PAROLUM-244064 format. One line per 5 residues: number of its first residue (from 1); for each residue x, y, z of C-alpha. Coordinates in nm, 2 decimals, decimal comma. Layout:
<sites>
NUM = X/Y/Z  ...
</sites>
This chain:
<sites>
1 = 7,14/-0,81/-0,70  6,86/-0,70/-0,92  6,71/-0,41/-0,74  6,39/-0,31/-0,91  6,52/-0,36/-1,26
6 = 6,30/-0,58/-1,48  6,44/-0,73/-1,79  6,21/-0,92/-2,02  6,37/-1,21/-2,20  6,24/-1,43/-2,48
11 = 6,23/-1,80/-2,54  6,20/-1,96/-2,89  5,99/-2,27/-2,85  6,00/-2,59/-3,05  5,65/-2,50/-3,18
16 = 5,80/-2,18/-3,33  5,65/-1,94/-3,08  5,84/-1,66/-2,91  5,75/-1,64/-2,54  5,82/-1,33/-2,33
21 = 5,92/-1,39/-1,97  6,06/-1,22/-1,67  6,25/-1,41/-1,40  6,38/-1,33/-1,06  6,67/-1,53/-0,93
26 = 6,64/-1,68/-0,58  6,62/-1,99/-0,38  6,39/-2,28/-0,46  6,14/-2,41/-0,48  6,07/-2,13/-0,73
31 = 5,73/-1,98/-0,80  5,57/-1,96/-1,14  5,27/-1,73/-1,21  5,03/-1,84/-1,48  4,79/-1,57/-1,59
36 = 4,44/-1,58/-1,71  4,25/-1,57/-2,05  4,37/-1,26/-2,24  4,57/-1,14/-1,94  4,94/-1,09/-1,93
41 = 5,25/-1,09/-1,71  5,21/-0,73/-1,62  4,89/-0,78/-1,41  4,85/-0,68/-1,05  4,89/-1,03/-0,90
46 = 5,19/-1,12/-1,12  5,38/-0,80/-1,02  5,27/-0,84/-0,66  5,42/-1,18/-0,64  5,74/-1,07/-0,82
51 = 5,78/-0,80/-0,55  5,72/-1,06/-0,28  5,97/-1,29/-0,44  6,24/-1,02/-0,45  6,18/-0,93/-0,08
56 = 6,19/-1,29/0,03  6,48/-1,41/-0,20  6,25/-1,66/-0,38  6,30/-1,76/-0,74  6,01/-1,64/-0,95
61 = 5,89/-1,65/-1,31  5,61/-1,47/-1,49  5,54/-1,51/-1,87  5,30/-1,44/-2,15  5,13/-1,72/-2,34
66 = 5,15/-1,69/-2,72  4,90/-1,44/-2,84  4,92/-1,26/-2,50  5,12/-0,96/-2,39  5,46/-0,94/-2,54
71 = 5,47/-1,29/-2,68  5,44/-1,37/-3,05  5,12/-1,48/-3,22  4,76/-1,37/-3,25  4,53/-1,43/-2,96
76 = 4,25/-1,56/-3,17  4,47/-1,83/-3,32  4,56/-1,98/-2,98  4,40/-2,25/-2,77  4,44/-2,43/-2,44
81 = 4,69/-2,69/-2,58  4,91/-2,41/-2,73  4,92/-2,23/-2,40  5,00/-2,55/-2,21  5,29/-2,60/-2,45
86 = 5,41/-2,25/-2,39  5,39/-2,30/-2,01  5,58/-2,63/-2,02  5,84/-2,49/-2,26  5,93/-2,19/-2,04
91 = 5,92/-2,38/-1,71  6,15/-2,65/-1,85  6,38/-2,40/-2,01  6,43/-2,14/-1,74  6,35/-2,29/-1,40
96 = 6,54/-2,54/-1,18  6,38/-2,81/-0,98  6,01/-2,85/-0,90  5,81/-2,52/-0,89  5,51/-2,39/-0,70
101 = 5,26/-2,30/-0,97  5,03/-2,01/-0,90  4,74/-2,01/-1,16  4,49/-1,73/-1,19  4,16/-1,81/-1,36
106 = 4,25/-1,99/-1,69  4,60/-2,01/-1,55  4,46/-2,24/-1,28  4,35/-2,48/-1,56  4,69/-2,46/-1,73
111 = 4,86/-2,52/-1,40  4,65/-2,84/-1,35  4,74/-2,95/-1,70  5,11/-2,90/-1,63  5,07/-3,10/-1,31
116 = 4,91/-3,39/-1,51  5,16/-3,38/-1,79  5,48/-3,33/-1,59  5,41/-3,39/-1,22  5,79/-3,39/-1,15
121 = 5,80/-3,02/-1,24  5,55/-2,93/-0,96  5,62/-2,89/-0,59  5,28/-2,73/-0,51  5,00/-2,54/-0,66
126 = 4,79/-2,23/-0,57  4,48/-2,17/-0,77  4,32/-1,82/-0,77  3,96/-1,83/-0,90  4,08/-2,13/-1,10
131 = 3,87/-2,20/-1,41  3,93/-2,56/-1,52  3,73/-2,67/-1,83  3,58/-2,32/-1,87  3,55/-2,35/-2,25
136 = 3,33/-2,66/-2,21  3,13/-2,50/-1,94  3,06/-2,20/-2,17  2,98/-2,43/-2,47  2,73/-2,63/-2,27
141 = 2,56/-2,30/-2,16  2,50/-2,20/-2,52  2,17/-2,28/-2,69  2,16/-2,49/-3,01  2,12/-2,19/-3,23
146 = 2,43/-2,02/-3,09  2,63/-2,34/-3,10  2,54/-2,38/-3,47  2,64/-2,02/-3,53  2,98/-2,08/-3,38
151 = 3,02/-2,39/-3,59  2,94/-2,20/-3,90  3,13/-1,87/-3,83  3,41/-2,02/-3,62  3,38/-1,76/-3,34
156 = 3,17/-1,63/-3,06  3,19/-1,28/-2,92  3,09/-1,19/-2,57  3,12/-0,86/-2,38  3,39/-0,82/-2,12
161 = 3,39/-0,61/-1,81  3,77/-0,60/-1,83  3,80/-0,45/-2,17  3,62/-0,24/-2,43  3,67/-0,51/-2,68
166 = 3,46/-0,83/-2,66  3,61/-1,17/-2,56  3,64/-1,39/-2,87  3,60/-1,76/-2,83  3,69/-1,95/-3,15
171 = 3,56/-2,29/-3,26  3,91/-2,42/-3,23  3,93/-2,30/-2,87  3,62/-2,49/-2,78  3,73/-2,80/-2,97
176 = 4,08/-2,80/-2,83  3,96/-2,73/-2,48  3,75/-3,04/-2,50  4,07/-3,24/-2,55  4,22/-3,09/-2,23
181 = 3,94/-3,13/-1,97  4,06/-3,21/-1,62  3,73/-3,26/-1,44  3,62/-3,56/-1,64  3,89/-3,80/-1,54
186 = 4,14/-3,87/-1,26  4,32/-3,56/-1,13  4,60/-3,67/-0,90  4,76/-3,38/-0,72  5,02/-3,54/-0,49
191 = 5,16/-3,21/-0,35  5,02/-2,92/-0,14  4,74/-2,74/-0,31  4,56/-2,42/-0,19  4,25/-2,30/-0,38
196 = 4,14/-1,94/-0,33  3,79/-1,83/-0,44  3,58/-1,51/-0,39  3,21/-1,56/-0,32  3,13/-1,25/-0,54
201 = 3,31/-1,38/-0,84  3,08/-1,33/-1,14  3,31/-1,52/-1,38  3,40/-1,83/-1,19  3,12/-1,94/-0,95
206 = 3,20/-2,08/-0,61  3,05/-2,41/-0,74  3,35/-2,45/-0,97  3,59/-2,43/-0,68  3,39/-2,68/-0,48
211 = 3,37/-2,92/-0,78  3,75/-2,90/-0,82  3,80/-2,96/-0,45  3,58/-3,26/-0,46  3,72/-3,40/-0,78
216 = 4,10/-3,36/-0,72  4,28/-3,64/-0,55  4,57/-3,56/-0,31  4,68/-3,56/0,06  4,69/-3,18/0,12
221 = 4,42/-2,99/-0,07  4,24/-2,70/0,09  3,99/-2,44/-0,04  3,96/-2,09/0,11  3,64/-1,88/0,03
226 = 3,67/-1,51/0,07  3,33/-1,35/0,12  3,27/-1,06/-0,11  3,59/-1,10/-0,32  3,54/-1,08/-0,70
231 = 3,72/-1,24/-0,99  4,01/-1,00/-0,98  4,11/-1,11/-0,63  4,34/-0,82/-0,61  4,25/-0,62/-0,30
236 = 4,53/-0,58/-0,05  4,37/-0,84/0,17  4,34/-1,09/-0,12  4,70/-1,02/-0,23  4,81/-1,09/0,12
241 = 4,62/-1,41/0,13  4,79/-1,52/-0,20  5,13/-1,46/-0,05  5,05/-1,65/0,27  4,91/-1,94/0,07
246 = 5,22/-1,96/-0,15  5,44/-1,95/0,16  5,23/-2,23/0,32  5,26/-2,44/0,01  5,64/-2,39/0,00
251 = 5,68/-2,48/0,36  5,46/-2,80/0,33  5,63/-2,89/0,00  5,95/-2,92/0,21  5,78/-3,14/0,47
256 = 5,54/-3,37/0,29  5,22/-3,44/0,48  5,36/-3,24/0,78  5,64/-3,49/0,84  5,84/-3,22/1,02
261 = 5,58/-3,20/1,28  5,62/-3,56/1,38
</sites>
């Protein structure tokens, strides 16, 4: 029905933001891809999953947070709470029924926040190098002089291996992130969860994945470590693992706790 044609649509949110999204019609539960910090919906993993969805007849959604990609707003004005609002708005507006959330890096944090805020929207979750609470982790790693500088100037610049421009972390991003931590209180995940993590990830250490695995509460949570995989997690083998993990979550979402095996 759609061939390979991709048509970007836009959603005007109650917060006054204009969110760009691409959706693929298909059967449920649908799959929603949530991208990383300063990433967008045109990334390798998002497009791979869209192609997978088309081939398998699965409903699929990818979108840009405000300040990212084709959505409105300036990146440096955004924060975790804003991007959570964007995710909730587009999921509520353009999907039907509970969705399988696939969160990459920061998108893993946003997916967990969606699950906490609106668990009825979530059929399952796949985290790819998920980075929950990364703003607080970064803040705690700064010395007092640097923290004082951020408080005074309102920003911190750090080099990025993914772009010629430095990453900018604003004071508001740090402060807002502190209001959205998921590893400091109960984190119920009452649906299938698959966490994927590369051991050579220089941005999100394996310890983060292990902490999330230990902290989250749920009947079906598993972590897969891939030796030598980096933060991009975009090699053919890694992409194949993502697809298999999504398929497993979808299957187990249909048969809670393996009930069909009884």
